[in-house]
C-alpha positions in Angstrom: -11.5 51.8 12.2 -12.1 52.7 15.9 -9.3 54.0 18.2 -8.8 50.6 19.8 -8.3 48.8 16.5 -5.9 51.6 15.3 -3.8 51.2 18.5 -3.6 47.4 18.1 -2.4 47.8 14.5 0.3 50.2 15.5 1.5 47.9 18.3 1.7 44.9 16.0 3.6 47.0 13.4 6.1 48.2 16.0 6.7 44.7 17.3 7.3 43.3 13.8 9.6 46.3 12.9 11.6 45.8 16.0 12.0 42.1 15.5 13.2 42.6 11.9 15.6 45.3 13.0 17.1 43.0 15.7 17.3 40.1 13.2 19.1 42.4 10.6 21.5 43.6 13.3 22.3 40.0 14.3 23.0 39.0 10.7 25.1 42.1 9.6 26.9 43.1 12.7 27.2 40.3 15.1 27.5 37.4 12.7 31.2 37.0 11.7 31.9 37.2 8.0 32.5 34.1 5.9 35.8 33.7 4.0 36.5 31.4 1.1 39.3 29.0 1.9 42.7 29.5 0.2 43.0 25.8 -0.3 40.5 23.6 -2.0 38.0 21.9 0.4 36.8 18.4 -0.4 33.2 19.4 0.2 33.4 22.7 -1.7 31.8 22.8 -5.2 32.0 25.8 -7.5 29.1 25.7 -10.0 30.0 26.2 -13.7 33.7 26.7 -13.0 36.6 25.0 -14.9 40.0 25.4 -13.2 41.8 24.9 -16.5 40.3 28.2 -17.7 42.7 30.0 -15.5 45.7 28.0 -16.7 45.0 28.7 -20.4 43.8 32.3 -19.9 45.7 34.9 -22.0 45.2 38.6 -21.4 43.9 40.1 -24.7 46.3 42.4 -26.4 45.3 46.0 -26.7 43.0 45.9 -23.7 45.6 46.2 -21.0 49.3 47.0 -20.3 50.7 43.6 -19.4 52.3 42.8 -22.8 54.0 46.2 -23.2 55.3 46.2 -19.6 56.7 42.7 -19.8 58.4 43.4 -23.2 60.0 46.8 -22.4 60.9 46.8 -18.6 64.0 44.6 -19.1 65.4 47.1 -21.6 65.0 50.2 -19.5 68.0 51.0 -17.3 68.7 53.1 -14.3 71.4 55.7 -14.8 73.3 57.2 -11.9 75.6 60.2 -12.6 78.4 61.1 -10.3 80.0 64.6 -10.0 83.2 66.1 -8.5 82.7 69.5 -7.0 85.0 71.5 -4.6 81.9 72.7 -2.7 81.5 69.1 -1.5 85.0 68.5 -0.2 83.6 67.5 3.2 81.5 64.8 1.5 84.5 63.4 -0.5 86.5 63.1 2.8 83.8 60.9 4.1 83.7 58.8 1.0 87.3 57.8 0.5 88.0 60.6 -2.0 85.2 59.4 -4.2 82.6 61.4 -6.1 80.8 64.1 -4.2 77.2 63.6 -5.3 75.0 61.9 -7.9 72.0 62.4 -10.0 69.5 59.8 -11.2 67.8 59.1 -14.5 66.7 56.5 -16.9 67.8 55.1 -20.3 66.6 52.8 -23.1 68.7 50.0 -24.6 68.4 50.3 -28.4 71.2 47.9 -29.5 72.2 44.5 -28.2 75.8 45.6 -27.9 75.1 48.2 -25.3 74.0 51.4 -26.9 71.5 53.3 -24.7 69.6 56.5 -25.5 68.8 58.9 -22.7 68.5 62.7 -22.1 71.3 65.2 -22.5 70.4 66.8 -19.2 70.7 63.4 -17.4 74.4 63.0 -18.3 75.5 66.6 -18.9 78.8 67.4 -17.2 78.9 64.1 -15.3 82.3 62.8 -14.1 81.2 59.2 -14.0 78.2 57.1 -15.3 76.8 54.0 -13.6 74.3 52.0 -15.6 72.2 49.5 -13.7 70.1 47.0 -15.6 66.7 45.7 -14.7 68.3 42.5 -13.4 70.6 44.6 -11.2 73.8 44.1 -13.2 75.9 47.3 -13.0 78.3 48.8 -15.6 80.3 52.0 -16.1 78.9 53.9 -19.0 80.6 56.0 -21.7 79.1 59.0 -23.3 79.2 58.6 -27.1 77.6 62.0 -27.8 75.0 64.5 -26.8 72.6 66.9 -28.5 71.4 69.8 -26.4 69.1 71.0 -29.2 66.8 67.9 -28.7 67.9 67.1 -25.1 69.1 63.6 -26.2 72.3 61.7 -25.6 73.8 58.3 -26.6 75.8 56.3 -24.1 77.3 52.8 -24.2 78.2 50.0 -21.9 80.5 47.1 -22.7 78.1 44.1 -22.9 76.5 41.9 -25.5 73.1 40.2 -26.0 71.2 42.8 -24.1 67.4 43.1 -24.3 66.3 46.0 -26.5 63.2 48.0 -27.1 61.9 47.9 -30.7 61.3 51.2 -32.5 57.8 52.3 -33.2 56.5 55.1 -35.3 55.4 58.3 -33.5 54.0 59.7 -36.7 51.0 57.4 -36.5 50.4 58.0 -32.8 46.9 59.3 -32.2 45.6 61.7 -29.6 43.7 59.6 -27.0 45.9 56.5 -27.6 47.1 54.6 -24.5 50.8 54.8 -23.7 53.1 53.6 -20.9 56.0 55.5 -19.3 58.7 53.2 -17.9 61.6 54.5 -15.8 63.0 55.1 -12.4 61.2 57.9 -10.6 62.7 58.8 -7.2 64.9 55.7 -7.7 61.9 53.4 -7.6 63.4 51.2 -10.3 61.4 49.8 -13.2 58.2 51.7 -12.5 55.4 51.5 -15.0 52.7 54.2 -15.3 49.9 54.5 -17.9 48.2 57.4 -19.6 46.9 58.6 -22.9 48.4 60.9 -25.6 47.1 64.4 -24.7 48.7 66.3 -27.6 51.5 66.2 -30.2 54.1 68.7 -31.5 53.9 70.5 -28.2 56.4 73.4 -27.6 57.0 74.2 -23.9 60.1 76.5 -24.3 62.4 74.6 -22.0 65.4 74.0 -24.4 68.0 76.6 -25.2 70.7 76.6 -27.9 73.3 79.2 -28.7 72.6 78.8 -32.4 68.8 78.8 -32.0 68.4 75.3 -33.4 66.6 73.8 -30.5 63.7 71.5 -31.4 60.6 71.1 -29.1 58.0 68.9 -30.7 57.0 66.9 -27.7 54.4 64.2 -27.3 52.3 65.3 -24.3 50.8 62.6 -22.1 49.1 62.3 -18.7 51.2 59.2 -17.8 52.8 59.9 -14.4 56.4 61.0 -14.8 58.6 62.3 -12.0 62.3 63.2 -11.4 64.3 60.0 -12.4 62.0 59.2 -15.3 64.0 61.4 -17.6 65.5 59.3 -20.5 63.1 56.5 -20.0 60.7 54.8 -22.4 57.3 55.9 -23.6 55.8 53.0 -25.4 52.5 52.0 -27.1 50.5 48.9 -26.1 52.6 46.7 -28.5 55.7 47.6 -26.5 57.2 49.7 -29.2 59.2 52.8 -28.3 57.4 55.9 -29.4 59.1 58.5 -27.3 61.9 59.4 -24.7 60.4 60.9 -21.6 62.0 64.2 -21.0 60.1 66.8 -19.0 57.1 67.5 -16.8 55.0 70.6 -16.4 54.9 71.3 -12.6 54.8 74.1 -10.0 55.8 71.7 -7.2 58.8 69.8 -8.7 56.7 66.6 -9.0 54.1 65.3 -11.4 51.1 67.6 -11.9 49.3 65.8 -14.7 51.4 66.6 -17.8 54.5 64.9 -19.1 56.5 65.3 -22.3 58.5 63.0 -24.5 60.7 63.4 -27.6 59.1 61.6 -30.5 61.0 58.4 -31.5 61.2 59.3 -35.1 63.5 62.2 -34.1 65.2 60.4 -31.3 66.2 57.5 -33.5 67.8 59.8 -36.1 69.7 61.7 -33.4 71.0 58.4 -31.9 72.1 57.1 -35.3 74.0 60.4 -36.0 75.7 60.3 -32.6 76.7 56.7 -33.1 78.1 57.2 -36.6 79.4 60.8 -36.6 79.7 61.8 -32.9 77.6 64.9 -33.8 74.1 65.4 -35.1 73.8 66.1 -38.8 71.0 68.7 -39.0 69.4 69.4 -42.4 68.1 73.0 -42.5 65.7 74.8 -44.8 67.5 78.1 -44.1 64.5 80.1 -43.0 63.1 82.0 -39.9 59.5 81.0 -39.3 56.5 81.5 -37.0 53.1 80.1 -36.5 50.2 81.5 -38.5 47.8 83.1 -36.1 44.9 85.6 -36.2 47.2 88.6 -36.0 49.3 87.4 -38.9 46.2 86.8 -41.0 45.0 90.3 -40.5 48.4 91.9 -41.0 49.2 90.1 -44.3 45.8 89.3 -45.6 46.2 85.5 -45.4 42.9 83.8 -46.0 43.3 80.9 -43.6 44.8 80.4 -40.1 46.9 77.5 -41.4 50.5 76.7 -42.0 53.9 78.2 -41.0 54.9 81.7 -42.1 58.3 82.6 -43.5 59.8 85.7 -41.9 63.3 85.5 -43.4 65.1 83.5 -46.0 68.9 83.0 -45.6 70.9 83.8 -48.7 72.1 80.7 -50.7 70.2 78.4 -48.3 68.1 75.5 -49.5 64.9 77.6 -49.3 66.6 80.5 -51.2 67.8 78.2 -54.0 64.3 76.7 -54.3 62.8 80.2 -54.8 61.0 80.6 -51.5 60.4 84.2 -50.2 59.4 86.2 -47.2 55.6 85.9 -46.8 55.3 82.4 -48.2 53.3 80.0 -46.0 54.5 76.4 -45.7 51.6 74.0 -45.5 53.2 70.6 -46.0 56.6 68.9 -45.6 57.1 65.4 -47.0 53.4 65.0 -47.5 52.6 65.9 -43.8 50.5 68.9 -43.0 52.2 71.4 -40.8 50.5 74.1 -38.7 53.2 74.8 -36.1 56.9 75.7 -36.1 57.6 72.7 -33.8 55.9 70.2 -36.2 57.8 71.5 -39.2 61.1 71.5 -37.4 60.7 67.9 -36.2 60.0 66.6 -39.7 63.0 68.5 -41.3 65.3 67.5 -38.4 64.9 63.9 -39.4 66.9 64.5 -42.5 70.6 65.1 -43.0 72.4 67.8 -45.2 72.3 66.7 -48.8 69.0 64.9 -48.6 65.9 66.2 -50.4 62.5 67.0 -48.9 59.3 67.9 -50.7 57.8 71.2 -49.4 54.4 72.7 -50.3 53.8 76.4 -49.7 51.3 79.1 -50.6 52.1 82.5 -52.2 49.2 84.9 -52.9 46.8 82.0 -52.4 48.6 79.9 -55.1 50.0 76.5 -54.1 53.6 75.7 -55.1 55.5 72.5 -54.6 59.3 72.3 -54.6 62.0 69.8 -53.8 64.8 71.3 -51.6 68.3 70.0 -51.0 68.9 70.6 -47.3 72.1 72.2 -46.0 73.8 72.3 -42.7 74.4 75.2 -40.3 77.5 76.1 -42.4 75.2 76.4 -45.5 76.8 73.4 -47.2 76.1 69.7 -47.5 79.3 68.3 -45.8 79.2 66.1 -42.7 80.0 68.2 -39.7 82.3 66.9 -37.0 82.6 67.9 -33.4 85.8 69.7 -32.4 86.7 70.7 -28.9 89.5 72.6 -27.2 90.9 70.6 -24.3 92.8 73.2 -22.3 94.6 70.7 -20.1 96.3 69.3 -23.3 96.6 72.6 -25.1 95.0 71.3 -28.3 91.8 71.5 -30.4 90.6 67.9 -31.0 88.0 66.4 -33.3 86.4 63.2 -34.3 88.0 61.2 -37.1 86.2 60.4 -40.4 84.9 57.0 -41.6 87.6 57.0 -44.3 90.3 57.4 -41.6 88.9 54.5 -39.6 89.1 52.3 -42.7 92.6 53.6 -43.7 94.2 52.9 -40.3 91.9 49.9 -39.5 90.7 51.3 -36.2 87.4 51.5 -34.4 87.7 55.2 -33.7 89.9 57.9 -32.3 90.4 61.6 -31.8 92.4 63.7 -34.1 94.6 66.6 -33.0 93.2 69.4 -35.2 95.4 72.3 -33.9 98.1 72.6 -31.2 98.4 75.6 -28.9 101.8 77.2 -28.6 103.3 76.5 -25.2 100.7 73.7 -24.6 101.6 70.4 -23.1 101.0 68.4 -26.3 103.2 70.8 -28.3 106.0 70.5 -25.7 105.7 66.7 -25.9 106.5 66.8 -29.7 103.1 65.4 -30.8 102.2 66.6 -34.3 98.9 68.0 -35.6 96.7 65.3 -37.3 98.0 62.7 -34.8 95.2 60.3 -34.0 94.8 59.4 -30.3 93.6 55.8 -29.9 94.5 55.2 -26.2 95.2 57.1 -23.0 96.9 55.1 -20.3 95.9 51.9 -22.1 92.2 52.9 -22.2 90.7 52.8 -25.7 89.6 56.2 -27.0 87.1 56.1 -29.9 85.4 59.5 -29.5 85.7 62.9 -27.9 83.3 61.8 -25.3 85.5 58.9 -24.3 88.5 61.2 -24.2 86.7 63.6 -21.9 85.7 60.8 -19.7 89.3 59.4 -19.5 90.8 62.9 -18.8 88.5 63.6 -15.8 90.5 61.3 -13.5 94.0 62.3 -14.6 96.1 64.3 -12.2 99.9 64.0 -12.8 100.8 62.5 -16.2 99.4 60.4 -19.0 100.7 58.1 -21.7 99.1 58.9 -25.1 99.1 56.2 -27.8 98.1 56.7 -31.3 98.8 56.9 -35.0 101.0 59.6 -36.8 99.9 61.1 -40.1 102.2 58.6 -42.0 100.5 55.7 -40.3 103.2 54.9 -37.8 102.2 54.0 -34.2 103.7 56.2 -31.5 103.7 56.8 -27.7 104.1 60.1 -25.9 104.3 61.0 -22.2 102.5 64.2 -21.2 103.0 65.7 -17.7 100.6 67.9 -15.8 
């Protein structure tokens, strides 16, 4: 090809390239975009489309979060807690003497007649509870009981035919399974977030108990949870409750990728105990334990890094009576393999004193299986009742038994266990074993309700109840 021909070829290519470029610019940049109409045009035809497909379309279960969100959201409540504090006197003066400040959390309705499970730290030391339903109805709540060892609490509102969340089984929950967290983060009511189960039986060392009986066996997820989510629901894709959202791992105060929930198998048992007894009935093995790790294997010549090591056996405890000894390694409880202290504690804590559990342990590489009759923290099998000293009244008070409820035909009440010399109740001539059923006409069925009623009293109260002989009586107590 000579130079002239080469030049002509370049010129033609340049003209064609420029023309194509100009045409592309006109089409992509200058030509306005086309929009589909929002209403059906008479001339518009959609090929291979049947409008009835949309009408009859059902989102497949298990592939999304719609079903679970629709089932559970109506039964998750917003809890506002109000406090009185002298440091906020200026605030009360601007609020007609009302409560100084409030906190916010969530709760899950577990019974149609108003029982709601939440976290202990949500309602701890509150002076007033406001429970707001998903449909914006508002109620004053009453604390039935709390359990700091699991960070759970049971509260109640006076209503019927409420939506509830069905209990699931956290034991069958698999790592990697989809879950939803539903609650009220930052007061953004009825917020739904999704994630997967990241780990189980997680101990993050956030709970403290004077008797050392705290249980941390959390479900760890990556569902977004923030302040205000505490006490809310963690559910599977069927909309079944599998945990109570409790904590987050964070360095900023907000969500950082990890959240933790109390397993529902434990939460359900705690709620049942608080409802029936006013106190959690903890069955105990009576041992001090630790995880088996590499150091322990080397120190004691254990052949496998597996199980839970017994460091101490309490005299006359369930473990002692079953013949367990220091150095034994527990590998199974109730047919479930245990490799951490938290996992073992969770399984045992689902049982009450007097109930039996099957335990498998190894001693000198020999496997032994025993049946233990669990005991309580007092090393017996009796039901424990909460008692509390109420200084304003000068008395030690406690919950009444089921037999006393039946005997006197009452829903509940608080018994005077012991009177303090010189106390207000002693001066008013009330006797020990008197059962308080009302304060200023407000029904009292538990210590929690009595505490709630007493918080607003300033001058005097009228106490109504039943004397040990069954007679009804009234007493005036001045402050």
